[in-house]
C-alpha positions as CSV (number, residue, x, y, z in Angstrom):
1,M,0.0,0.0,0.0
2,K,1.2,3.5,-0.9
3,T,1.7,6.0,2.0
4,A,1.1,9.7,2.4
5,L,2.1,12.1,5.2
6,A,0.0,15.1,6.3
7,I,1.9,17.9,8.0
8,A,-0.7,20.3,9.4
9,G,-2.7,21.6,12.3
10,S,-5.4,19.7,14.1
11,D,-9.1,20.8,13.7
12,C,-11.0,19.5,16.7
13,S,-14.3,19.9,14.9
14,G,-13.0,17.4,12.2
15,G,-13.8,19.3,9.0
16,A,-10.3,20.7,8.1
17,G,-6.6,20.2,9.0
18,I,-5.1,16.8,10.0
19,Q,-8.6,15.3,10.4
20,A,-9.7,16.2,6.9
21,D,-6.3,15.0,5.5
22,I,-6.5,11.6,7.1
23,K,-10.2,11.0,6.0
24,T,-9.3,12.2,2.4
25,M,-6.1,10.1,2.2
26,T,-7.9,7.0,3.5
27,M,-10.8,7.4,1.0
28,N,-8.2,7.9,-1.8
29,G,-6.6,4.6,-1.1
30,V,-3.3,5.4,0.7
31,Y,-2.0,4.8,4.2
32,A,-2.3,8.1,6.0
33,M,0.2,9.4,8.6
34,S,0.3,12.7,10.3
35,V,2.7,15.3,11.9
36,I,0.9,17.9,13.9
37,T,2.1,21.5,13.7
38,A,-0.5,23.0,16.1
39,L,-3.6,22.3,18.1
40,T,-6.5,24.6,17.2
41,A,-9.7,25.1,19.2
42,Q,-12.1,25.7,16.3
43,N,-15.5,24.8,14.9
44,T,-17.6,25.8,11.8
45,T,-18.0,29.3,13.1
46,G,-14.4,30.2,13.8
47,V,-11.0,29.7,15.5
48,R,-10.9,30.3,19.2
49,A,-7.2,29.5,20.0
50,I,-4.1,28.0,18.5
51,Q,-1.3,26.2,20.4
52,E,1.8,25.5,18.4
53,A,3.9,22.4,18.6
54,A,7.5,23.1,19.9
55,P,10.0,23.1,17.0
56,E,12.0,20.2,18.6
57,F,8.9,18.1,19.0
58,L,7.9,18.8,15.5
59,G,11.3,17.6,14.3
60,Q,10.9,14.4,16.4
61,Q,7.5,13.7,14.8
62,L,9.0,14.0,11.3
63,D,12.0,11.8,12.1
64,A,9.8,9.2,13.6
65,V,7.7,9.0,10.4
66,F,10.5,9.1,7.9
67,E,12.8,6.7,9.7
68,D,10.2,4.0,9.8
69,I,7.4,4.3,7.1
70,F,8.8,6.6,4.4
71,P,6.0,8.5,2.8
72,D,5.4,8.3,-1.0
73,A,3.9,11.8,-0.9
74,V,3.8,14.7,1.6
75,K,1.0,17.3,2.0
76,I,1.8,20.4,4.1
77,G,-1.1,22.5,5.4
78,M,-1.2,24.9,8.3
79,V,2.2,25.9,9.6
80,S,1.8,29.1,11.6
81,S,5.3,30.2,12.4
82,S,8.6,30.6,10.6
83,K,10.5,28.4,13.2
84,L,8.2,25.5,12.4
85,I,8.5,26.1,8.7
86,C,12.2,26.0,8.9
87,V,12.2,22.7,10.8
88,I,9.9,21.1,8.1
89,A,12.0,22.4,5.2
90,D,15.2,21.1,6.8
91,R,13.8,17.6,7.4
92,L,12.3,17.4,3.9
93,R,15.6,18.2,2.4
94,Y,17.5,15.8,4.7
95,Y,15.2,12.8,3.8
96,K,14.9,13.9,0.1
97,A,11.1,13.8,0.3
98,E,9.2,13.6,-3.0
99,N,5.7,14.5,-4.2
100,V,5.5,17.4,-1.7
101,V,2.2,19.3,-2.0
102,V,2.0,22.6,-0.2
103,D,-1.4,24.1,0.7
104,P,-0.3,27.7,1.9
105,V,-3.0,28.0,4.5
106,M,-3.3,31.6,5.6
107,T,-6.9,31.9,6.8
108,A,-9.6,29.5,7.9
109,T,-12.9,29.3,5.9
110,S,-14.4,31.3,8.7
111,G,-11.9,34.2,8.0
112,S,-9.7,33.6,11.1
113,S,-6.0,34.2,10.5
114,L,-3.9,31.0,10.7
115,L,-0.4,32.3,9.6
116,K,1.8,34.8,11.4
117,T,3.2,37.6,9.3
118,D,6.8,36.6,9.7
119,A,5.9,33.1,8.5
120,V,5.1,34.2,5.0
121,H,8.8,34.9,4.2
122,A,9.8,31.6,5.5
123,L,7.1,29.9,3.6
124,T,8.1,31.4,0.3
125,R,11.9,31.0,0.8
126,K,12.0,27.6,2.5
127,L,8.9,25.5,1.7
128,L,7.8,26.5,-1.8
129,P,11.2,25.7,-3.5
130,A,10.9,22.2,-2.0
131,A,7.4,21.7,-3.3
132,A,6.3,19.7,-6.4
133,L,3.0,21.7,-6.2
134,V,1.6,24.7,-4.3
135,T,-2.2,25.1,-4.2
136,P,-3.1,28.7,-3.3
137,N,-6.6,30.1,-3.5
138,I,-7.1,33.6,-4.9
139,P,-6.3,35.6,-1.6
140,E,-3.3,33.4,-1.0
141,A,-2.1,33.9,-4.6
142,Q,-2.4,37.6,-4.2
143,T,-0.2,37.5,-1.1
144,L,2.4,35.2,-2.7
145,S,2.5,37.2,-6.0
146,G,1.9,40.7,-4.7
147,M,-0.7,41.3,-7.4
148,T,-4.5,41.7,-7.5
149,V,-6.3,38.8,-9.0
150,E,-9.8,39.6,-10.4
151,S,-10.0,37.6,-13.6
152,K,-8.9,34.5,-15.4
153,D,-6.1,36.5,-17.1
154,D,-4.9,37.7,-13.6
155,M,-4.9,34.1,-12.5
156,L,-2.6,33.1,-15.3
157,S,-0.3,36.0,-14.6
158,A,-0.2,35.3,-10.9
159,A,0.4,31.5,-11.4
160,K,3.3,32.2,-13.8
161,L,4.8,34.7,-11.3
162,I,4.6,32.3,-8.4
163,G,5.8,29.3,-10.3
164,N,8.7,31.1,-11.9
165,M,9.7,32.9,-8.7
166,Y,9.7,29.7,-6.5
167,G,10.4,27.0,-8.9
168,C,7.4,24.9,-8.4
169,A,4.2,23.9,-10.1
170,V,1.1,26.1,-9.1
171,L,-2.5,25.0,-8.9
172,L,-4.4,28.3,-8.5
173,K,-7.9,27.7,-7.3
174,G,-10.8,29.6,-8.7
175,G,-13.7,31.1,-6.8
176,H,-13.5,34.0,-4.3
177,N,-13.3,37.3,-6.3
178,V,-13.0,35.4,-9.6
179,N,-16.4,34.2,-10.7
180,S,-15.3,30.7,-11.7
181,A,-15.1,27.2,-10.2
182,S,-12.2,26.4,-12.5
183,D,-8.6,25.9,-11.4
184,L,-5.4,26.7,-13.3
185,L,-2.3,24.6,-13.3
186,Y,1.0,26.3,-14.3
187,A,3.8,23.7,-14.6
188,N,6.9,23.5,-16.7
189,G,6.0,26.7,-18.6
190,R,2.6,25.3,-19.6
191,S,-0.9,26.3,-18.4
192,T,-3.8,23.9,-18.1
193,W,-7.4,24.7,-17.0
194,F,-9.4,22.2,-15.0
195,E,-13.0,23.2,-15.5
196,G,-15.3,22.8,-12.5
197,N,-19.0,22.9,-12.0
198,Y,-20.2,25.2,-9.2
199,I,-21.9,23.2,-6.5
200,D,-24.4,25.2,-4.4
201,N,-23.3,24.2,-0.9
202,P,-22.5,26.7,1.8
203,N,-20.7,24.0,3.8
204,S,-17.2,24.2,2.4
205,H,-15.0,24.0,5.6
206,G,-11.8,22.2,4.7
207,T,-12.0,22.3,0.9
208,G,-8.4,23.3,0.5
209,C,-7.1,20.7,2.9
210,T,-9.2,18.0,1.2
211,L,-8.1,18.9,-2.3
212,S,-4.4,19.1,-1.6
213,S,-4.5,15.8,0.3
214,A,-6.4,14.1,-2.5
215,I,-3.8,15.3,-4.9
216,A,-0.9,14.0,-2.8
217,S,-2.6,10.7,-2.4
218,N,-2.8,10.3,-6.1
219,L,0.7,11.4,-6.6
220,A,1.7,8.7,-4.1
221,K,-0.1,6.1,-6.2
222,G,1.9,7.1,-9.3
223,F,-0.6,9.2,-11.2
224,S,0.8,12.2,-13.1
225,L,0.3,15.7,-11.7
226,A,-2.5,16.5,-14.1
227,E,-4.2,13.1,-13.4
228,S,-3.9,13.6,-9.7
229,I,-5.5,17.0,-9.9
230,Q,-8.4,15.8,-12.1
231,R,-9.1,12.8,-9.7
232,A,-8.9,15.1,-6.7
233,K,-11.4,17.6,-8.2
234,E,-13.8,14.7,-8.9
235,Y,-13.5,13.5,-5.3
236,I,-14.1,16.9,-3.8
237,S,-17.1,17.5,-6.1
238,G,-18.6,14.3,-4.8
239,A,-17.9,15.3,-1.2
240,L,-19.6,18.7,-1.7
241,A,-22.5,17.2,-3.7
242,A,-23.4,14.9,-0.8
243,Q,-24.7,18.0,0.9
244,L,-23.7,17.1,4.5
245,D,-25.1,19.8,6.9
246,L,-23.4,20.0,10.3
247,G,-22.7,22.9,12.6
248,Q,-23.9,26.4,12.8
249,G,-21.4,28.0,10.4
250,S,-19.6,26.8,7.2
251,G,-19.8,23.1,7.9
252,P,-17.6,20.3,6.7
253,M,-18.0,18.1,3.6
254,Q,-18.9,14.4,3.6
255,H,-15.4,12.9,3.1
256,N,-16.8,9.3,3.2
257,F,-19.6,9.9,0.6
258,D,-18.3,7.0,-1.5
259,L,-17.8,4.5,1.4
260,K,-19.6,1.3,0.6
261,S,-18.2,-0.9,3.4
262,R,-20.7,-3.0,5.4
263,F,-19.0,-1.6,8.5
264,A,-20.2,1.9,7.5
265,E,-23.9,0.8,7.4
266,E,-26.2,2.6,9.8
267,K,-28.6,0.6,12.1
268,I,-31.9,0.0,10.5
269,S,-34.7,1.4,12.7
270,D,-37.2,-1.2,14.0
C-alpha cells in the first residue's frame, strides 16, 4: 500500500486540517500518517485558540515517520510560524522527500488568520522551493504574487509569477473574487485549465485541505500531476455534492460519501 504524510494543524471539529487530511487520504486509497504542527480550538464558526507544537517536538515527529514508514507523498497545510516552517523544510531536504504538495493555509474558511506575518517569508523561501506543487486560493495567490487577481487573465499572470519565482508547479484555485469554479495549473511553462461545476453548498469548511490531500494521495499512487488534480477535483465534487449539513457555520464536507463498506452501514430502525 502506498503511503502519504500530512503535516498540518489539528481541527478538533473534524472538517479541516489533519482530520480532513486523514479522511481524504484513506478514502483515496493510501495509508495516512500525520505530523501535527499545532492544536486549534475551532469549529464551523471560527478559530478560538491556537497552540503550536514546539519546534524540537515537530522535528521528532518528522524523524519518527521518515525513519520507519517513508511516505510516498507529503501534504503540508497549516504551519503558523517561521520556526516550524524551517524545521519542516530542513527535514524534507534531509530525507529527500518527493511529491510534496504545499497548501499555503493563511486563513480559515471562517476568516480567522492562521499564519503569522513573519511566516510568509519563511514559507516562500524555505517550503515552496521544496514543493512539487503549491495550491493557493485567490487571496493566498495575491499574497504570494503581490498582485491583484480579479479575472482568469490575472490568475494566469499570478500563477506564472509564483511558479517562476519559487520553482514549483502552481494550482491556482478559482472562486473568491474570480467568478469561476475552474482551477489553473501552471507547470513547466505550460498552463492547463481544470474546469469545474459550481456546487451550491455553503458548507465548504476544509475544501483546501481536502483537495491538496487528495492530490498528494494520487501522486503517491503514481498518477501524473494532471491526473492527480483531475481525480482530486472529482473526489471533492462528490464530497460537496453529498450536501452534509453539520454545525452552525460553514460546515464540513462528507469525506466518506463513497464509502460502501458494510462496516459503514447505519442501524436500520425497527
